[in-house]
C-alpha positions in Angstrom: 0.0 0.0 0.0 1.0 3.6 -0.4 2.2 5.7 2.6 4.0 9.0 3.2 7.2 8.5 5.0 9.7 11.1 6.3 13.0 11.3 8.2 12.8 14.2 10.8 14.8 17.1 9.7 15.4 15.9 6.2 12.9 17.6 3.8 14.5 16.1 0.9 13.7 12.7 2.2 9.9 13.0 1.9 8.5 10.0 0.0 5.4 8.3 -1.1 6.3 4.7 -1.1 4.9 1.2 -1.0 5.0 -0.3 2.7 3.5 -3.5 4.0 -0.2 -3.5 5.1 -0.5 -2.8 8.8 -0.7 -5.7 10.9 -3.4 -6.7 13.4 -1.1 -6.1 16.3 -1.5 -2.3 15.5 -5.2 -2.4 16.2 -8.3 -4.6 15.5 -9.9 -1.8 13.3 -8.8 -1.6 9.8 -9.5 1.9 8.3 -9.3 3.1 4.7 -7.5 6.6 4.9 -9.5 9.3 3.3 -7.9 12.5 4.3 -4.9 13.8 6.3 -4.8 17.2 7.9 -1.6 19.3 7.8 -0.5 21.5 10.8 2.7 23.4 11.9 3.7 20.2 13.8 4.2 18.2 10.6 6.4 21.1 9.2 8.5 21.1 12.3 9.0 17.2 11.9 10.1 17.4 8.3 11.9 20.7 8.2 13.3 21.2 11.8 13.8 17.5 13.0 11.2 17.5 15.7 9.8 14.1 16.3 11.1 10.7 17.1 11.4 7.7 14.8 9.8 4.3 15.8 12.5 2.2 17.5 14.8 0.4 15.1 13.4 2.3 12.1 15.1 4.8 9.8 11.8 6.3 8.4 8.3 7.0 9.8 4.7 7.2 8.3 3.7 10.8 9.2 0.3 12.3 9.9 -1.8 12.7 13.0 -4.8 14.6 11.8 -6.8 11.7 10.4 -10.2 10.7 8.7 -11.0 7.3 7.5 -13.7 4.8 6.9 -13.9 1.3 8.6 -13.2 -1.6 6.4 -12.8 -4.3 9.0 -14.2 -4.4 12.6 -14.6 -7.3 15.1 -18.1 -7.7 16.4 -17.3 -6.7 19.8 -15.4 -3.5 18.7 -18.4 -1.1 19.0 -17.7 0.0 15.4 -19.2 -1.3 12.0 -18.2 -1.2 8.4 -18.6 2.2 6.9 -18.2 4.0 10.0 -16.3 7.3 9.7 -13.7 7.5 12.3 -10.6 9.6 13.4 -7.6 8.0 15.3 -6.5 9.5 18.7 -2.9 10.7 18.4 -1.4 10.1 21.9 -0.9 6.8 23.7 -0.2 6.5 27.5 3.1 5.7 28.8 3.8 2.0 29.6 4.5 2.6 33.3 1.8 4.3 33.5 2.1 7.4 35.4 -1.0 8.3 37.6 -2.5 10.5 34.9 -2.1 8.1 32.1 -3.5 5.2 34.4 -6.8 7.2 34.4 -7.0 8.1 30.6 -5.5 11.4 31.1 -2.5 10.9 28.9 -2.6 14.5 27.7 -1.5 15.3 31.3 1.4 12.6 31.3 3.8 13.0 34.2 6.9 11.4 32.9 7.0 12.1 29.2 7.1 8.5 28.1 3.9 8.7 26.0 4.1 7.9 22.4 2.2 9.7 19.5 1.1 8.5 16.0 3.0 10.2 13.5 5.1 12.3 16.0 6.7 10.2 18.6 7.8 6.7 18.1 4.7 5.4 16.3 3.8 5.4 12.6 1.0 8.0 11.7 -2.2 7.9 9.7 -0.6 9.0 6.3 -1.4 5.8 4.6 -3.9 4.3 2.3 -4.8 1.8 5.0 -4.1 2.2 8.9 -5.1 0.3 11.9 -6.1 1.6 15.2 -7.4 0.1 18.7 -11.1 0.7 19.1 -10.3 2.6 22.4 -8.3 5.1 20.3 -10.7 5.7 17.6 -13.7 8.2 17.5 -16.8 7.7 15.3 -17.9 10.8 13.5 -21.2 12.0 12.2 -21.1 10.9 8.6 -23.0 14.1 7.6 -19.6 15.8 8.5 -18.2 14.3 5.3 -14.6 15.5 4.7 -15.0 18.0 7.6 -14.3 15.2 10.0 -10.7 15.5 9.2 -10.9 18.7 11.6 -11.5 16.5 14.6 -7.9 16.3 16.0 -7.3 20.2 15.9 -10.8 20.7 17.3 -10.1 18.2 20.1 -7.3 20.5 21.3 -9.8 23.4 21.5 -12.4 21.3 23.2 -9.7 20.7 25.9 -8.9 24.5 25.9 -12.4 25.5 26.6 -13.1 22.6 29.0 -10.4 23.7 31.2 -11.3 27.5 30.8 -14.9 26.6 32.0 -13.6 24.7 34.9 -11.4 27.6 36.0 -14.4 30.1 35.8 -16.0 27.8 38.6 -13.7 29.4 41.2 -16.1 32.3 41.4 -19.8 33.3 40.6 -19.0 35.5 37.6 -19.6 34.1 34.3 -17.6 35.2 31.1 -19.4 37.2 28.4 -16.6 38.3 26.0 -14.0 36.2 24.5 -11.0 37.2 22.4 -9.2 34.5 20.1 -5.8 35.7 18.9 -4.9 34.2 15.4 -7.4 33.4 12.8 -5.7 30.0 11.5 -7.7 26.8 11.7 -7.0 26.6 15.5 -8.2 30.1 16.1 -11.3 29.7 14.0 -12.3 26.5 15.7 -11.6 28.2 19.0 -14.0 31.0 17.9 -16.6 28.5 16.7 -16.7 26.9 20.2 -16.8 30.4 22.0 -19.9 31.2 19.7 -21.4 28.0 20.6 -21.1 28.8 24.3 -22.9 32.1 23.7 -20.0 34.4 24.2 -19.4 37.7 22.3 -16.4 36.6 20.4 -13.8 38.8 18.9 -11.0 37.2 16.5 -7.8 39.3 16.1 -5.1 38.8 13.6 -2.2 40.5 12.1 -3.6 40.6 8.5 -7.1 40.3 6.7 -6.0 38.1 3.8 -8.1 35.5 2.2 -11.3 34.3 3.5 -10.6 34.7 7.2 -12.6 37.9 7.9 -15.7 36.6 6.2 -15.4 33.1 8.2 -15.3 35.1 11.4 -18.1 37.3 10.6 -20.2 34.4 9.3 -19.9 32.8 12.6 -21.5 35.9 14.2 -18.1 36.9 15.8 -16.1 40.2 15.2 -12.8 40.3 13.1 -10.1 42.7 14.0 -6.7 43.5 12.5 -3.6 44.6 14.3 -2.2 45.1 17.8 -4.6 43.7 20.5 -4.1 46.7 22.5 -5.9 48.7 20.0 -9.0 46.4 19.6 -11.1 48.0 22.2 -12.0 44.7 23.6 -11.7 43.8 27.3 -12.3 40.1 27.3 -12.9 37.8 30.0 -11.6 34.8 28.2 -8.6 34.7 25.8 -7.7 31.7 23.7 -4.3 32.5 22.6 -3.5 30.5 19.1 -0.4 32.2 17.7 2.2 31.1 20.2 3.8 34.7 19.8 5.5 35.3 23.3 5.2 39.0 23.5 1.5 39.0 22.8 1.1 37.1 25.9 2.2 40.0 28.0 0.1 42.4 26.0 -2.9 40.3 26.7 -2.2 40.7 30.5 -2.7 44.6 30.0 -6.1 44.4 28.2 -8.1 41.6 30.0 -10.8 42.4 32.4 -10.6 41.7 36.0 -10.8 37.7 37.0 -10.1 37.0 33.4 -8.8 33.5 32.1 -6.2 33.3 29.5 -5.5 30.0 27.8 -2.3 29.5 25.6 -2.9 27.0 22.9 -0.1 27.9 20.5 3.6 27.5 20.3 6.2 29.6 18.5 9.8 28.6 17.5 10.8 32.3 16.6 13.6 32.5 19.2 13.3 36.5 19.4 14.5 38.2 22.6 12.1 40.9 23.8 12.1 43.1 26.8 9.1 42.8 29.0 8.1 44.7 32.1 7.7 41.6 34.1 7.0 43.3 37.6 4.2 45.3 36.0 2.7 42.2 34.5 3.0 40.3 37.6 1.2 43.0 39.6 -1.6 43.1 37.1 -2.1 39.3 37.2 -2.2 39.4 41.0 -4.4 42.3 41.7 -6.9 41.3 39.1 -7.1 37.6 39.8 -6.0 36.7 36.2 -5.3 33.1 35.5 -2.8 32.2 32.7 -2.3 28.7 31.7 -1.2 26.6 28.9 -2.7 23.4 27.3 -1.7 20.8 24.9 -3.0 17.5 23.4 -6.2 16.0 24.3 -7.8 13.1 26.1 -10.4 10.9 24.7 -13.2 12.9 26.2 -12.1 16.0 24.4 -12.3 14.2 21.0 -15.8 13.3 21.9 -16.5 16.7 22.8 -15.1 18.1 19.6 -17.1 15.6 17.6 -20.2 16.9 19.1 -19.3 20.5 18.5 -18.5 19.8 14.7 -21.6 17.9 14.3 -23.7 20.8 15.5 -21.8 23.4 13.6 -22.8 24.7 10.2 -21.2 22.1 7.8 -21.0 24.6 5.0 -19.0 26.9 7.3 -16.7 24.0 8.3 -16.2 23.0 4.6 -14.9 26.5 3.9 -12.0 25.9 6.3 -10.5 23.3 3.9 -9.0 25.7 1.3 -6.6 23.3 -0.4 -6.4 19.7 -1.2 -3.4 17.8 -2.6 -2.6 14.3 -3.6 -0.3 12.1 -1.6 2.7 12.8 -3.8 2.3 16.6 -3.3 2.8 16.2 0.5 5.9 18.3 0.7 4.1 21.1 -1.2 1.2 21.0 1.3 3.8 21.9 4.0 4.5 25.3 2.5 1.8 27.5 3.6 0.2 30.0 1.0 -1.4 33.2 1.9 -4.9 32.0 1.0 -4.4 28.9 3.1 -6.6 28.0 6.2 -6.6 24.3 6.3 -4.7 22.0 3.9 -5.4 18.4 3.6 -3.9 15.5 1.7 -6.2 13.0 -0.2 -5.1 9.8 0.6 -7.0 8.4 -2.3 -5.1 10.3 -4.9 
């Protein structure tokens, strides 16, 4: 079968090649791959050398944002032929740590977890893949190709879940949310904020492409430029750019008792001068919570599947702005101005 294989840190080594079909040891569900989503992590693996090869291997099947259809399922698996599914990315560590032992591998305490297509396990970038039933999530078939958005949506479902939990520390409820960054992560964050009934504002550095229209069609407000000039004083911030200096700017504009969730990572390495004492004072005196989040547990995938199912499917379809065949995977890693979400068609 065909698969996209890579060597971390060697962009010239991206290949589509014939590999053996996956063995039942990799999972009792056999899935025909439909689409594979592309994100910054994939580019970091190929271009920057992030990621870990499977033990004893010199190449890895890449891909962690998956969509497929079940073609083989045991009677007791809970799945049926034709089900649309997405595979969960992370696997618990083998010890396991206390968090992994209860299914919270997104909070793994010793770092010995593994991840499909990222850390020591082959990914979902192949014509066929196998997965354990407990690490597969069924999707509403009405979502069609939009089911490929489940993995990034799961990250935002966790971000909102954790934010909601923090707000239970007091009686005040949030009314206004700011999302920084209008990429696919930011747009999905905005979707979930609107679904919660919040007044959502999305701030980006540019207004290229369809992003402003996508935000407005959600019923949210789009803004361009420095957040300090936005005029918004949010109770909630979902920060999706990973731009370090922006975090400290956000501390200046949030409302008292605000919650700021950091969901992005930047590799810029730029040094900036920050008035840390002033920021510290603001955080303390206004009861501000600043926290980071990464990855997702099964319940977040299930929450995200529900959020996507009740979203406007036409709006979700507009997030997928470019489709490429398997042999154009390397090109898909190069982001274009008009791109929102790029996907690979595993059937082409």
